[in-house]
C-alpha positions as CSV (number, residue, x, y, z in Angstrom):
1,M,-0.1,0.0,0.0
2,G,1.6,3.2,-1.0
3,E,1.2,6.7,-0.9
4,D,-0.9,6.9,-4.2
5,T,-3.3,4.4,-2.8
6,P,-7.0,6.0,-2.9
7,A,-8.3,7.1,0.4
8,A,-10.9,4.8,2.0
9,S,-14.4,5.7,1.3
10,V,-17.0,5.6,4.3
11,R,-20.5,6.4,4.0
12,L,-23.0,6.7,6.7
13,A,-26.7,7.2,5.7
14,G,-29.2,8.1,8.6
15,A,-27.1,6.0,10.7
16,T,-28.8,6.0,14.1
17,V,-27.7,4.0,17.3
18,E,-30.4,3.3,20.0
19,V,-30.1,1.6,23.3
20,P,-32.9,0.4,25.7
21,L,-33.8,2.7,28.4
22,D,-34.0,0.1,30.9
23,D,-34.0,-3.6,31.3
24,S,-37.5,-4.0,32.8
25,P,-39.7,-6.7,31.2
26,G,-42.2,-5.6,28.8
27,R,-40.6,-2.1,28.2
28,D,-39.4,-1.4,24.7
29,R,-38.4,2.3,25.1
30,T,-35.2,3.1,23.9
31,R,-32.7,6.2,23.9
32,T,-30.8,7.5,21.0
33,I,-27.1,7.8,21.7
34,L,-26.0,8.7,18.2
35,G,-27.6,10.2,14.9
36,P,-29.1,10.3,12.8
37,V,-25.7,10.8,11.0
38,D,-25.4,11.4,7.1
39,L,-21.6,11.7,6.4
40,S,-19.3,10.9,3.4
41,L,-15.7,10.4,4.7
42,D,-13.1,10.5,2.0
43,Q,-10.1,12.3,3.4
44,R,-7.0,10.6,4.5
45,R,-6.8,12.2,7.9
46,I,-10.1,13.0,9.8
47,S,-10.3,13.8,13.5
48,V,-13.3,13.7,15.8
49,I,-13.5,15.6,18.9
50,G,-16.2,15.9,21.6
51,A,-16.8,15.6,25.3
52,N,-16.8,12.3,27.2
53,G,-20.3,10.7,26.5
54,S,-20.9,12.9,23.4
55,G,-21.2,9.8,21.0
56,K,-17.7,10.1,19.3
57,S,-16.6,6.7,20.4
58,T,-20.0,5.1,19.2
59,L,-19.5,6.8,15.9
60,L,-16.0,5.3,15.5
61,R,-17.4,1.8,16.4
62,L,-19.9,2.1,13.5
63,L,-17.0,2.2,11.1
64,N,-15.8,-1.4,11.6
65,G,-19.1,-2.9,12.7
66,L,-18.1,-3.1,16.3
67,V,-21.5,-1.4,16.8
68,A,-24.4,-1.9,14.3
69,P,-26.7,1.0,13.4
70,T,-30.2,0.6,14.7
71,S,-31.4,2.2,11.7
72,G,-29.5,3.6,8.5
73,T,-26.6,2.1,7.0
74,V,-22.8,2.4,7.2
75,T,-20.4,1.2,4.3
76,V,-16.8,1.1,3.8
77,D,-15.7,1.0,0.2
78,G,-19.1,-0.2,-0.5
79,L,-19.2,-2.9,1.8
80,D,-22.1,-2.8,4.4
81,T,-20.9,-3.1,8.0
82,V,-23.6,-5.4,8.9
83,R,-24.3,-7.6,6.0
84,Q,-20.5,-7.7,5.0
85,G,-19.0,-7.3,8.5
86,A,-16.1,-9.8,8.2
87,R,-15.0,-8.2,5.0
88,V,-15.2,-4.7,6.5
89,R,-13.0,-5.8,9.4
90,R,-10.4,-6.9,7.0
91,R,-10.3,-3.4,5.5
92,V,-10.6,-1.6,8.8
93,A,-8.3,-1.6,11.8
94,F,-9.5,-0.4,15.2
95,A,-7.1,0.6,17.8
96,F,-8.5,1.1,21.4
97,T,-7.5,3.5,24.1
98,D,-5.9,0.8,26.1
99,P,-3.3,-1.1,24.0
100,L,-3.7,-4.1,26.3
101,S,-7.1,-4.6,24.6
102,Q,-5.1,-5.4,21.5
103,L,-2.2,-7.2,22.9
104,V,-3.3,-10.7,23.8
105,M,-0.4,-12.8,23.6
106,P,2.6,-12.8,25.9
107,T,4.9,-10.9,23.6
108,G,4.4,-8.4,20.7
109,R,6.0,-10.8,18.2
110,E,3.4,-13.2,18.9
111,D,0.6,-10.8,18.5
112,V,1.9,-9.7,15.2
113,E,2.4,-13.4,14.1
114,L,-1.3,-14.1,15.2
115,S,-2.6,-11.1,13.1
116,L,-0.7,-12.7,10.1
117,R,-2.0,-16.3,10.4
118,R,-4.7,-16.0,7.6
119,R,-2.1,-14.4,5.3
120,H,0.9,-16.7,5.9
121,R,-0.1,-20.2,6.6
122,S,3.5,-21.4,6.9
123,R,5.0,-20.8,10.4
124,G,8.4,-19.6,8.9
125,E,6.9,-17.2,6.4
126,R,4.6,-15.9,9.3
127,R,7.7,-15.3,11.3
128,R,9.6,-13.5,8.4
129,A,6.6,-11.3,7.6
130,A,6.1,-10.5,11.4
131,Q,9.8,-9.5,11.6
132,E,9.3,-7.2,8.6
133,V,6.3,-5.6,10.2
134,L,8.1,-5.0,13.4
135,E,11.1,-3.4,11.8
136,R,8.7,-1.1,9.6
137,F,7.2,0.3,12.8
138,G,10.5,0.4,14.7
139,V,9.5,-1.9,17.4
140,D,11.6,-4.9,16.8
141,H,13.7,-4.4,19.7
142,L,10.6,-4.7,22.0
143,A,9.3,-7.7,20.1
144,D,10.4,-10.4,22.5
145,Q,9.4,-8.6,25.8
146,S,6.6,-9.4,27.9
147,V,3.8,-6.8,27.0
148,Y,3.5,-6.1,30.6
149,D,7.1,-4.8,30.7
150,L,6.7,-2.2,28.0
151,S,5.8,1.3,28.9
152,G,2.5,2.9,27.8
153,G,4.1,4.4,24.8
154,E,5.9,1.1,23.8
155,R,2.6,-0.8,24.2
156,Q,0.7,1.6,21.9
157,L,3.2,1.5,19.2
158,M,3.3,-2.3,19.4
159,A,-0.6,-2.6,19.3
160,L,-0.5,-0.4,16.1
161,A,2.1,-2.7,14.5
162,V,-0.3,-5.5,15.5
163,V,-3.5,-3.9,13.9
164,L,-1.6,-2.5,10.7
165,A,0.4,-6.0,10.0
166,T,-2.4,-7.0,7.5
167,D,-2.1,-3.5,5.7
168,P,-6.0,-2.3,6.1
169,A,-7.3,0.5,4.0
170,L,-8.5,2.4,7.0
171,L,-7.2,2.9,10.6
172,V,-9.4,4.1,13.3
173,L,-8.2,5.1,16.6
174,D,-10.2,5.9,19.9
175,E,-8.3,8.3,22.2
176,P,-4.9,6.8,21.4
177,T,-2.9,9.4,23.2
178,T,-4.8,9.1,26.7
179,L,-2.2,7.0,28.3
180,L,0.7,8.6,26.6
181,D,3.4,11.2,27.9
182,R,4.3,14.0,25.7
183,R,7.4,12.3,24.1
184,N,5.2,9.2,23.1
185,T,2.5,11.3,22.0
186,R,4.8,12.9,19.6
187,L,6.1,9.7,18.3
188,L,2.6,8.5,17.7
189,R,1.8,11.6,16.0
190,E,4.8,11.1,13.7
191,L,3.7,7.6,12.9
192,L,0.2,8.4,12.1
193,H,1.4,11.1,9.8
194,S,3.7,8.6,8.0
195,L,1.1,6.0,7.3
196,P,-0.4,5.5,3.8
197,Q,-3.7,4.3,5.2
198,S,-6.6,6.6,5.8
199,V,-7.0,7.5,9.6
200,V,-9.8,8.6,11.5
201,V,-9.2,9.4,15.1
202,A,-11.2,10.5,18.1
203,T,-9.1,12.5,20.5
204,H,-9.2,15.0,23.2
205,D,-5.7,16.2,22.2
206,L,-6.5,19.1,20.3
207,D,-3.0,19.5,18.7
208,L,-3.5,16.0,17.3
209,A,-7.1,17.0,16.1
210,L,-5.5,20.0,14.4
211,T,-3.2,17.7,12.2
212,A,-6.1,16.3,10.4
213,E,-7.5,17.5,7.0
214,R,-11.1,17.6,8.4
215,T,-12.6,17.6,12.0
216,L,-15.9,16.4,13.2
217,V,-17.4,17.9,16.5
218,V,-19.8,15.5,18.1
219,D,-22.2,16.8,21.0
220,A,-25.2,15.1,22.4
221,G,-25.2,12.3,19.9
222,R,-25.1,14.7,16.8
223,V,-22.3,15.8,14.4
224,V,-22.7,19.6,15.2
225,F,-19.7,20.7,13.1
226,D,-18.0,19.2,10.1
227,G,-15.1,21.3,8.6
228,A,-11.6,22.8,8.9
229,P,-9.8,21.7,12.0
230,V,-9.0,25.1,13.3
231,E,-12.8,26.0,13.2
232,A,-13.8,22.9,14.7
233,V,-11.6,23.3,17.7
234,A,-13.0,26.8,18.1
235,C,-16.6,25.3,17.9
236,Y,-15.5,22.5,20.5
237,T,-14.1,25.0,22.7
238,A,-17.3,27.4,22.8
239,L,-19.3,24.2,23.6
240,V,-17.0,23.4,26.6
241,D,-17.1,27.1,27.8
242,E,-21.0,27.2,27.7
243,S,-21.3,23.9,29.6
């Protein structure tokens, strides 16, 4: 996948997410936590900002089928996230706030090899491919350490190597800098900038948000601003000041 690879194309058409209002028997009342959302996302770098509980994490989870829309549709490169979920998840990598959600094996090398098991059936080929991935993301020197011995920044970089090992078209990140210090935040920002993949990132880090081409502001389950990052940050700041 190179720099001339077309950006991933994401479409949300009337996408709404509702949850039960309570668990009482015989009750069917629901609460809308997101939507309806109508968006076409075609830029390579998109940031999403909003307060905790605004719905931005739900919006991100719609993009790879972790959350299914209650109504409306979500497609990635023409693939429906509900009807073609397995194919969508091969195109969309999702990075959680806590990298330990991604790192399930004792070492990073084993996690990368696990990601590559479908692409490389031979153990030898898989190990060579994993080494190439680890070197590409500059974490080969950490590959054989216990993931619990890595720093927060090292874990985050290793987790990204794991989810990017299969060369997805789109990388979605939910608050990736929350557990990082300034140095590792800078390293993460540099890595994201260098990727050929399309990237959608939800973040409270406004400096990171400003590096995008386009920024969405989510408030009370609705996209209330969609446009230039500088103007989006101003909109978000005003919302915070009003609350």
